[in-house]
C-alpha positions in Angstrom: -50.6 -43.2 -46.5 -47.3 -40.8 -47.2 -50.3 -37.4 -47.2 -50.9 -38.9 -43.4 -47.1 -39.9 -41.9 -46.9 -36.4 -43.7 -49.4 -34.8 -41.5 -48.3 -36.7 -38.5 -44.6 -35.4 -39.1 -45.8 -31.7 -39.5 -48.2 -32.1 -35.8 -45.0 -33.7 -34.4 -42.6 -30.7 -35.7 -45.2 -28.0 -34.5 -45.1 -29.6 -31.0 -41.3 -29.9 -30.7 -40.8 -26.3 -32.0 -43.5 -25.3 -29.4 -41.5 -27.2 -26.6 -38.6 -25.2 -28.1 -39.7 -22.1 -27.3 -41.5 -22.3 -24.1 -37.6 -24.0 -23.3 -36.2 -21.2 -24.4 -38.4 -18.4 -22.5 -37.9 -20.5 -19.6 -34.2 -20.2 -20.1 -34.4 -16.3 -20.0 -36.6 -16.0 -17.4 -34.2 -18.2 -14.8 -31.4 -16.1 -16.6 -33.2 -12.7 -15.3 -33.8 -13.7 -12.0 -30.2 -15.3 -11.4 -29.3 -12.0 -12.4 -31.5 -10.1 -10.1 -30.7 -12.6 -7.1 -27.0 -12.0 -7.5 -27.6 -8.3 -7.4 -29.4 -8.9 -4.2 -26.7 -10.9 -2.9 -24.2 -8.5 -3.3 -26.2 -5.8 -1.4 -27.4 -8.2 0.8 -23.4 -8.7 1.9 -22.9 -5.2 1.7 -25.6 -4.3 4.5 -24.3 -6.7 6.7 -20.9 -5.9 6.6 -22.2 -2.0 7.4 -24.6 -3.6 10.2 -21.1 -5.5 11.6 -19.5 -2.0 11.3 -22.1 -0.2 13.3 -22.0 -2.6 15.8 -18.2 -2.9 16.5 -18.9 1.5 16.5 -21.3 0.7 19.5 -18.5 -1.9 21.3 -16.1 1.0 21.3 -18.6 3.9 22.3 -19.4 1.3 25.6 -16.0 1.2 25.6 -15.1 4.2 25.8 -18.1 5.2 28.4 -17.2 2.3 30.7 -13.6 3.8 30.9 -14.2 7.2 32.2 
């Protein structure tokens, strides 16, 4: 009887450890994705700023052309 309980606990411990490893792997992947997303969001914000600056420059050029 004790051997059966020992085997059952051993199997249970194995599955708990395996689930912990899977969770650790998923946490690491999620961390990497979050870091990647933060970098991409920063790049997108920079590109939006550049596009807005370009738009303002074009507006100024048209204003100068209309003034002549």
